[in-house]
PLY file of the C-alpha trace (Angstrom):
ply
format ascii 1.0
element vertex 504
property float x
property float y
property float z
element edge 503
property int vertex1
property int vertex2
end_header
39.60 -82.31 -49.32
37.45 -79.43 -50.14
34.61 -79.04 -47.49
31.29 -77.16 -47.93
32.44 -74.30 -45.80
35.29 -73.54 -48.41
32.99 -73.28 -51.35
31.89 -70.07 -52.89
28.10 -69.92 -53.31
27.14 -70.65 -56.94
25.48 -67.44 -57.67
28.34 -65.50 -56.23
30.85 -67.58 -58.40
28.95 -66.82 -61.43
29.35 -62.94 -61.01
33.08 -63.22 -61.28
33.78 -66.22 -63.41
32.53 -67.86 -66.70
32.38 -71.84 -66.62
33.59 -73.67 -69.51
32.62 -77.44 -69.82
33.22 -80.48 -71.89
31.82 -84.17 -71.68
33.11 -87.45 -72.58
30.57 -90.09 -72.50
31.21 -93.82 -72.68
28.40 -96.13 -73.98
28.69 -99.81 -73.80
27.01 -101.09 -77.05
24.27 -103.68 -76.70
26.04 -106.42 -79.02
25.61 -110.10 -78.10
29.29 -110.73 -78.26
32.38 -108.77 -77.30
34.32 -106.21 -79.54
36.92 -108.70 -80.83
35.89 -112.13 -79.90
32.76 -114.27 -79.31
32.28 -114.13 -75.59
28.88 -113.10 -74.31
28.03 -109.65 -72.87
25.11 -110.49 -70.53
25.29 -108.30 -67.51
25.33 -109.80 -63.93
26.93 -113.39 -65.09
28.97 -115.08 -62.65
32.45 -113.24 -62.51
35.04 -114.46 -65.09
32.43 -116.66 -66.83
32.49 -114.76 -70.09
36.20 -114.84 -71.02
38.40 -116.51 -73.52
42.01 -116.30 -74.79
41.24 -113.29 -76.72
39.86 -110.93 -74.31
42.17 -112.32 -71.58
44.93 -111.24 -73.91
46.77 -114.75 -73.85
49.74 -115.34 -76.09
48.86 -116.30 -79.66
45.13 -115.18 -79.51
44.06 -112.82 -82.51
41.25 -110.35 -82.18
38.43 -109.99 -85.06
36.32 -106.83 -85.33
32.50 -107.17 -84.48
30.85 -105.92 -87.55
27.61 -105.01 -85.48
29.73 -102.81 -83.21
30.93 -100.88 -86.31
27.43 -100.41 -87.50
26.07 -99.40 -84.11
29.01 -96.71 -83.85
28.17 -95.63 -87.46
24.32 -95.27 -86.39
25.36 -93.04 -83.32
27.66 -90.83 -85.59
24.93 -90.28 -88.19
22.30 -89.54 -85.35
24.77 -87.04 -83.91
25.15 -85.29 -87.39
28.84 -86.53 -87.59
30.87 -87.10 -90.78
31.76 -90.76 -91.14
35.41 -91.45 -92.08
35.83 -93.47 -95.26
38.82 -95.22 -93.65
40.18 -95.79 -90.19
41.99 -98.02 -87.89
42.50 -99.13 -84.40
45.41 -98.45 -82.31
46.88 -99.75 -79.09
46.78 -97.44 -76.18
49.29 -98.57 -73.56
48.91 -98.09 -69.86
48.59 -100.53 -66.93
45.51 -101.17 -65.20
44.91 -104.18 -62.92
41.50 -104.89 -64.68
43.03 -104.58 -68.11
44.50 -107.98 -68.93
46.54 -107.04 -71.96
48.08 -103.94 -70.48
47.00 -102.11 -73.56
43.56 -101.04 -74.83
42.44 -101.40 -78.64
40.92 -97.92 -79.28
40.98 -95.35 -81.98
43.50 -92.55 -81.72
44.03 -90.32 -84.65
41.47 -91.80 -86.99
38.24 -92.03 -85.19
34.95 -93.39 -87.11
32.77 -90.45 -86.85
33.88 -86.51 -86.25
32.49 -83.12 -86.36
28.85 -83.54 -85.21
26.41 -81.70 -82.83
23.21 -82.31 -80.83
20.75 -79.62 -79.85
19.25 -79.70 -76.49
16.48 -77.68 -74.99
17.68 -76.40 -71.66
15.17 -75.29 -68.76
16.52 -72.07 -67.63
13.97 -71.45 -64.76
10.70 -69.58 -64.42
9.39 -71.99 -67.28
11.65 -70.49 -69.86
13.78 -72.52 -72.23
16.80 -71.98 -74.33
18.24 -74.19 -77.32
21.96 -75.01 -77.02
23.76 -76.73 -79.77
26.67 -78.98 -78.38
29.37 -79.67 -80.68
30.69 -83.27 -81.12
34.36 -83.62 -81.58
34.44 -87.35 -82.26
32.79 -90.71 -81.81
35.22 -93.55 -81.51
35.25 -97.35 -80.79
37.09 -99.21 -78.25
37.12 -102.02 -75.71
35.88 -101.76 -72.07
38.03 -102.83 -69.35
37.43 -105.42 -66.54
36.10 -104.37 -63.19
37.77 -104.37 -59.93
36.14 -104.91 -56.60
37.81 -103.54 -53.54
36.77 -105.48 -50.46
37.01 -103.92 -46.89
37.77 -100.34 -46.22
35.15 -97.49 -45.96
35.20 -96.01 -49.46
35.13 -99.01 -51.79
38.29 -97.76 -53.50
41.68 -99.70 -53.31
43.09 -97.46 -50.61
42.24 -99.03 -47.19
40.83 -102.11 -48.63
41.83 -105.54 -47.22
42.01 -107.16 -50.70
40.89 -106.89 -54.32
39.09 -109.01 -56.81
38.96 -108.65 -60.55
36.29 -109.70 -62.81
37.16 -109.91 -66.53
33.46 -110.19 -68.05
33.43 -106.76 -68.98
36.85 -106.64 -70.50
36.52 -106.35 -74.40
32.70 -105.25 -74.38
32.39 -102.73 -77.22
32.41 -99.35 -75.97
31.82 -96.10 -77.87
33.28 -92.86 -76.54
31.57 -89.56 -77.55
33.45 -86.51 -76.79
32.12 -83.11 -76.95
33.71 -79.85 -78.13
34.35 -77.25 -75.54
31.12 -75.92 -74.48
31.24 -72.13 -73.77
28.82 -69.32 -72.98
26.29 -71.18 -70.97
26.85 -69.12 -67.72
24.79 -70.15 -64.80
23.17 -72.65 -66.88
26.21 -74.84 -67.22
25.31 -77.46 -64.81
21.73 -77.77 -66.43
23.34 -77.93 -69.82
25.54 -80.85 -68.77
22.64 -82.75 -67.43
20.29 -81.90 -70.32
22.93 -83.02 -72.88
23.56 -86.34 -71.12
19.90 -86.87 -70.84
19.19 -86.04 -74.62
22.02 -88.19 -75.67
20.80 -91.23 -73.35
17.41 -90.89 -75.14
19.03 -90.57 -78.48
20.92 -93.77 -78.02
18.23 -95.74 -76.63
16.20 -94.93 -79.56
18.75 -96.41 -81.89
18.66 -99.65 -80.29
22.25 -99.91 -79.76
22.61 -99.83 -75.92
20.25 -100.02 -72.96
22.15 -97.03 -71.57
21.46 -97.98 -67.90
23.62 -95.67 -65.79
23.06 -97.80 -62.68
24.55 -100.68 -64.46
27.52 -98.66 -65.85
26.41 -99.04 -69.54
26.46 -95.23 -69.72
29.27 -93.41 -67.94
30.00 -89.76 -68.02
33.30 -87.84 -67.52
32.84 -84.13 -66.83
35.36 -81.61 -67.33
34.89 -78.13 -65.81
37.08 -74.97 -65.73
36.54 -71.38 -64.77
37.80 -68.26 -66.38
37.60 -64.76 -64.79
34.86 -62.85 -66.71
36.02 -60.78 -69.48
39.49 -62.19 -69.44
39.28 -64.19 -72.72
41.48 -66.92 -71.17
40.41 -70.43 -70.38
41.15 -71.79 -66.92
42.67 -75.01 -66.01
40.23 -77.97 -66.04
39.54 -80.73 -63.90
38.04 -84.06 -64.97
35.40 -85.70 -62.80
35.55 -89.48 -63.73
32.51 -91.83 -64.04
29.70 -89.90 -63.00
26.77 -92.37 -63.09
23.45 -90.52 -62.73
21.86 -87.62 -64.62
21.39 -85.63 -61.32
25.14 -86.26 -60.39
26.31 -84.84 -63.64
24.69 -81.52 -62.90
25.80 -81.80 -59.21
29.41 -82.47 -60.18
29.65 -79.37 -62.40
28.06 -77.05 -59.91
30.37 -78.40 -56.99
33.47 -78.00 -59.14
32.44 -74.41 -60.04
31.98 -73.48 -56.27
35.07 -75.27 -55.32
37.38 -73.83 -58.05
35.92 -70.23 -57.52
37.04 -70.62 -53.81
40.56 -71.76 -54.84
41.01 -68.94 -57.13
39.59 -66.42 -54.66
42.29 -67.52 -52.28
44.85 -66.86 -54.50
45.74 -70.48 -55.49
45.68 -72.43 -58.69
43.74 -75.20 -60.14
45.45 -78.34 -60.49
44.88 -80.25 -63.75
43.69 -83.52 -62.36
41.04 -86.47 -62.18
38.50 -86.07 -59.60
36.13 -88.71 -57.86
32.49 -87.58 -57.52
30.69 -88.90 -54.18
26.95 -89.49 -54.48
26.38 -89.33 -50.98
27.70 -85.73 -50.34
27.61 -84.37 -53.88
31.28 -83.40 -53.50
34.49 -84.38 -55.53
37.87 -85.32 -54.26
41.42 -85.42 -55.95
42.27 -88.47 -57.99
45.60 -88.53 -60.15
47.29 -85.43 -61.42
47.28 -84.86 -65.23
49.55 -81.80 -65.26
52.10 -83.93 -67.18
50.58 -85.51 -70.42
50.78 -89.33 -70.22
52.44 -91.03 -73.02
50.17 -93.78 -74.08
52.56 -94.85 -76.72
49.82 -95.16 -79.52
50.75 -97.17 -82.45
48.49 -99.15 -85.05
47.09 -102.20 -84.01
49.11 -104.87 -85.76
46.56 -107.68 -85.57
43.61 -105.68 -87.08
43.23 -104.66 -90.64
41.77 -100.99 -91.20
38.13 -100.72 -91.42
36.65 -98.73 -94.45
32.72 -98.72 -94.33
31.62 -98.05 -97.89
29.31 -95.04 -98.69
26.59 -97.31 -99.67
26.58 -99.13 -96.38
26.67 -95.85 -94.45
23.59 -94.57 -96.42
21.82 -97.73 -95.76
22.31 -97.13 -92.12
21.34 -93.54 -92.35
18.11 -94.45 -94.19
17.11 -96.87 -91.36
17.73 -94.31 -88.67
14.43 -93.98 -86.44
12.80 -90.72 -85.68
15.02 -88.41 -83.58
13.66 -88.14 -79.82
13.28 -84.44 -79.96
11.17 -84.69 -83.15
9.24 -87.52 -81.56
8.50 -85.75 -78.42
7.32 -82.63 -80.35
4.94 -84.88 -82.39
3.62 -86.70 -79.42
3.30 -83.68 -77.41
0.90 -81.89 -80.07
-0.98 -85.32 -80.72
-1.56 -85.68 -76.97
-2.15 -81.96 -76.18
0.26 -81.86 -73.48
1.88 -78.91 -72.07
5.69 -78.60 -71.81
5.47 -79.47 -68.02
3.38 -82.56 -68.85
6.00 -83.73 -71.36
8.77 -82.98 -68.92
7.02 -85.15 -66.30
7.08 -87.99 -68.70
10.69 -87.68 -69.45
11.61 -87.33 -65.90
9.73 -90.39 -64.82
11.33 -92.35 -67.73
7.78 -93.07 -68.88
7.56 -91.69 -72.42
8.06 -94.87 -74.27
5.74 -96.95 -71.83
3.00 -94.37 -72.37
3.41 -94.36 -76.13
3.14 -98.12 -76.15
0.21 -98.06 -73.92
-1.63 -95.69 -76.26
-0.58 -97.89 -79.18
-2.28 -100.74 -77.40
-5.66 -98.77 -77.11
-5.53 -96.48 -74.26
-6.21 -92.90 -74.31
-3.13 -90.55 -73.76
-4.78 -89.20 -70.38
-5.39 -92.87 -69.15
-1.95 -93.99 -70.05
-0.22 -91.23 -68.38
-2.61 -91.46 -65.31
-1.63 -95.13 -64.55
2.11 -95.01 -65.50
2.78 -91.61 -63.60
0.48 -92.38 -60.74
-0.08 -95.87 -59.32
2.73 -97.60 -61.27
5.24 -94.85 -60.49
4.35 -95.39 -56.88
4.98 -99.16 -57.15
8.37 -98.66 -58.90
9.40 -96.28 -56.12
8.50 -98.76 -53.42
10.35 -101.40 -55.26
13.32 -99.15 -55.89
13.26 -100.10 -59.69
12.58 -98.55 -62.98
9.16 -98.39 -64.49
10.18 -100.42 -67.51
11.38 -103.40 -64.95
7.88 -103.65 -63.38
6.22 -107.03 -64.12
3.28 -105.34 -66.26
3.23 -104.56 -70.06
1.77 -101.58 -71.79
-0.74 -103.99 -73.11
-1.86 -104.86 -69.51
-2.21 -101.17 -68.52
-4.26 -100.57 -71.60
-6.54 -103.37 -70.85
-6.92 -102.03 -67.18
-7.68 -98.74 -68.61
-10.24 -100.10 -71.01
-11.97 -102.00 -68.04
-12.45 -98.78 -66.17
-13.65 -96.97 -69.03
-16.20 -99.40 -69.79
-17.42 -99.58 -66.07
-16.36 -103.06 -65.55
-13.75 -101.70 -63.01
-13.47 -98.59 -60.72
-10.15 -97.01 -59.84
-10.00 -98.91 -56.58
-10.73 -102.35 -58.16
-8.24 -101.39 -60.98
-5.38 -101.10 -58.42
-6.21 -104.52 -56.95
-6.04 -105.89 -60.57
-2.57 -104.40 -60.87
-1.63 -105.90 -57.72
-2.51 -109.24 -59.17
-0.80 -108.66 -62.49
2.40 -107.52 -60.72
2.21 -110.59 -58.42
2.25 -113.01 -61.58
-1.50 -113.87 -61.43
-1.92 -113.44 -65.04
-3.42 -110.96 -67.43
-5.87 -108.31 -66.15
-8.97 -110.27 -67.24
-7.60 -113.50 -65.63
-6.94 -111.41 -62.40
-10.42 -110.08 -62.42
-12.07 -113.51 -62.84
-9.79 -115.31 -60.26
-10.53 -112.43 -57.58
-13.98 -111.76 -58.44
-13.08 -108.11 -58.93
-15.79 -106.99 -61.24
-18.08 -103.88 -60.45
-21.37 -104.82 -59.04
-24.05 -102.80 -61.21
-27.04 -105.10 -60.90
-29.72 -103.15 -59.36
-31.16 -106.11 -57.35
-27.81 -106.54 -55.44
-27.25 -102.67 -55.06
-30.79 -102.12 -54.01
-30.33 -104.41 -51.06
-27.18 -102.88 -50.06
-28.61 -99.37 -50.38
-31.66 -100.27 -48.12
-29.21 -101.68 -45.55
-27.26 -98.47 -45.62
-30.35 -96.26 -45.21
-31.57 -98.34 -42.28
-28.21 -98.01 -40.47
-28.11 -94.44 -40.96
-31.60 -92.99 -40.46
-30.11 -89.43 -39.52
-28.34 -89.18 -42.89
-31.43 -90.38 -44.63
-33.41 -87.68 -42.99
-31.27 -85.02 -44.12
-31.38 -86.19 -47.69
-35.09 -86.29 -47.48
-35.00 -82.66 -46.41
-33.21 -81.91 -49.81
-29.52 -82.04 -48.41
-28.39 -84.41 -51.34
-24.53 -83.93 -50.48
-25.08 -86.21 -47.55
-25.77 -89.02 -49.81
-21.94 -89.37 -49.94
-22.17 -90.91 -46.58
-24.48 -93.62 -47.74
-22.52 -94.17 -50.82
-19.54 -94.70 -48.67
-21.42 -97.42 -46.61
-22.64 -99.24 -49.70
-18.97 -99.16 -51.11
-17.64 -100.59 -47.70
-20.20 -103.30 -47.74
-19.55 -104.42 -51.25
-15.60 -104.27 -50.73
-15.51 -101.20 -53.16
-17.03 -103.35 -56.03
-20.27 -101.41 -56.41
-20.87 -98.80 -59.27
-20.69 -95.74 -57.14
-22.65 -93.56 -59.54
-25.62 -95.99 -59.87
-25.47 -96.30 -56.12
-26.02 -92.57 -55.68
-28.81 -92.73 -58.16
-30.55 -95.58 -56.20
-30.14 -93.64 -53.00
-31.60 -90.48 -54.20
-34.35 -92.32 -55.84
-35.18 -94.20 -52.54
-35.11 -90.88 -50.35
-36.77 -88.51 -52.78
0 1
1 2
2 3
3 4
4 5
5 6
6 7
7 8
8 9
9 10
10 11
11 12
12 13
13 14
14 15
15 16
16 17
17 18
18 19
19 20
20 21
21 22
22 23
23 24
24 25
25 26
26 27
27 28
28 29
29 30
30 31
31 32
32 33
33 34
34 35
35 36
36 37
37 38
38 39
39 40
40 41
41 42
42 43
43 44
44 45
45 46
46 47
47 48
48 49
49 50
50 51
51 52
52 53
53 54
54 55
55 56
56 57
57 58
58 59
59 60
60 61
61 62
62 63
63 64
64 65
65 66
66 67
67 68
68 69
69 70
70 71
71 72
72 73
73 74
74 75
75 76
76 77
77 78
78 79
79 80
80 81
81 82
82 83
83 84
84 85
85 86
86 87
87 88
88 89
89 90
90 91
91 92
92 93
93 94
94 95
95 96
96 97
97 98
98 99
99 100
100 101
101 102
102 103
103 104
104 105
105 106
106 107
107 108
108 109
109 110
110 111
111 112
112 113
113 114
114 115
115 116
116 117
117 118
118 119
119 120
120 121
121 122
122 123
123 124
124 125
125 126
126 127
127 128
128 129
129 130
130 131
131 132
132 133
133 134
134 135
135 136
136 137
137 138
138 139
139 140
140 141
141 142
142 143
143 144
144 145
145 146
146 147
147 148
148 149
149 150
150 151
151 152
152 153
153 154
154 155
155 156
156 157
157 158
158 159
159 160
160 161
161 162
162 163
163 164
164 165
165 166
166 167
167 168
168 169
169 170
170 171
171 172
172 173
173 174
174 175
175 176
176 177
177 178
178 179
179 180
180 181
181 182
182 183
183 184
184 185
185 186
186 187
187 188
188 189
189 190
190 191
191 192
192 193
193 194
194 195
195 196
196 197
197 198
198 199
199 200
200 201
201 202
202 203
203 204
204 205
205 206
206 207
207 208
208 209
209 210
210 211
211 212
212 213
213 214
214 215
215 216
216 217
217 218
218 219
219 220
220 221
221 222
222 223
223 224
224 225
225 226
226 227
227 228
228 229
229 230
230 231
231 232
232 233
233 234
234 235
235 236
236 237
237 238
238 239
239 240
240 241
241 242
242 243
243 244
244 245
245 246
246 247
247 248
248 249
249 250
250 251
251 252
252 253
253 254
254 255
255 256
256 257
257 258
258 259
259 260
260 261
261 262
262 263
263 264
264 265
265 266
266 267
267 268
268 269
269 270
270 271
271 272
272 273
273 274
274 275
275 276
276 277
277 278
278 279
279 280
280 281
281 282
282 283
283 284
284 285
285 286
286 287
287 288
288 289
289 290
290 291
291 292
292 293
293 294
294 295
295 296
296 297
297 298
298 299
299 300
300 301
301 302
302 303
303 304
304 305
305 306
306 307
307 308
308 309
309 310
310 311
311 312
312 313
313 314
314 315
315 316
316 317
317 318
318 319
319 320
320 321
321 322
322 323
323 324
324 325
325 326
326 327
327 328
328 329
329 330
330 331
331 332
332 333
333 334
334 335
335 336
336 337
337 338
338 339
339 340
340 341
341 342
342 343
343 344
344 345
345 346
346 347
347 348
348 349
349 350
350 351
351 352
352 353
353 354
354 355
355 356
356 357
357 358
358 359
359 360
360 361
361 362
362 363
363 364
364 365
365 366
366 367
367 368
368 369
369 370
370 371
371 372
372 373
373 374
374 375
375 376
376 377
377 378
378 379
379 380
380 381
381 382
382 383
383 384
384 385
385 386
386 387
387 388
388 389
389 390
390 391
391 392
392 393
393 394
394 395
395 396
396 397
397 398
398 399
399 400
400 401
401 402
402 403
403 404
404 405
405 406
406 407
407 408
408 409
409 410
410 411
411 412
412 413
413 414
414 415
415 416
416 417
417 418
418 419
419 420
420 421
421 422
422 423
423 424
424 425
425 426
426 427
427 428
428 429
429 430
430 431
431 432
432 433
433 434
434 435
435 436
436 437
437 438
438 439
439 440
440 441
441 442
442 443
443 444
444 445
445 446
446 447
447 448
448 449
449 450
450 451
451 452
452 453
453 454
454 455
455 456
456 457
457 458
458 459
459 460
460 461
461 462
462 463
463 464
464 465
465 466
466 467
467 468
468 469
469 470
470 471
471 472
472 473
473 474
474 475
475 476
476 477
477 478
478 479
479 480
480 481
481 482
482 483
483 484
484 485
485 486
486 487
487 488
488 489
489 490
490 491
491 492
492 493
493 494
494 495
495 496
496 497
497 498
498 499
499 500
500 501
501 502
502 503
């Protein structure tokens, strides 16, 4: 196993080598049923509860193509500027995995549905500078997912060292799209960032199409990262490794960087890179060897005899094209201009996965500034504490817009608004219901405030004397006393006015 002390520092590796990368991204489509049968696809169901003779590969069962899966794949291909094949067919890919019940996978081989596309990504190169990189798309093809093995016991969660293994076939047969890039050259030291940015943009694009939830933590988006090094100026590509099933955006970047540092150390030491799959370890950011790919595996592809070819008509393809939503990059540019945001502001929204939530909150009536304030502030903190995503919090953009409106009208202050959010998240109802139930409205009645102001003045004679002498900044102490007495419900601005009027 390569250890950190056998790595070449990244900057040093870049002085002698040029990285070449490529990415294969698998996306589980969000259809209600599987690719070739009517079984459900809900995530987290009881193991082996969403299976049937077709997806279990039992004798005599026959597959039927899911039309929605074909449409979703075409939608992805069009959004990636691909050409859509007028005719194609499925093939059997033969290999043995314990979690693949048929011992073959129905995939597309030499006749993929979508070919020769591209996706442009804006890459941050440091010091606030950006560059546009066009990533070529080799192919987009459909296939079925495998089941899932669970290895129990042992330290790694892998089969080696496990006490026993369990197999869940619920995932077997779920529609899967594989998106394969062309070789990505010429990115230099930006290669790790280019890889992460590409997967980020691809995730946003697929989510905007409504064809998948692309939740990497649930496995509905998985990425294989190919990395190789060439000596600078050699013009010869190096031997690549394939880091399998990387399941977070940050890990895509880390996997590329580690492989560059590791491969540079091997080459500097006079060794050779072995063409192999590698496993990425989230805890250490390192990769370890998997299986060798030095000899091409013969998958014995042949046309799937139980399925007719697919031939999407030109009219159908154009109908799908006409219904495509605004591309994420174009939408971001539009919203950035409409909301008067800097590039850093927009990056913060994307990094927090909050852009859609903020847009929906603005659509519900909040100002862009207020929407950003609540989603990137208080609600981001709550999501971090709960170790969950913003979109999984039990509060809607409409709720957040209403909280912002109550603050804007003076019915709530920020402190009270946070208590209202507490109530909404706890399931106590909509913001107005929480305000009424908890009695959280701002106190702005002069009668009630004057009594609290008089008590604060009486309890702090020294502070009152300083204010009478013209030191009005000292009023903050009395405002704080009134706020404490009213449990934060007083209108702070009105309290300050009353204090200064009393002591002028």
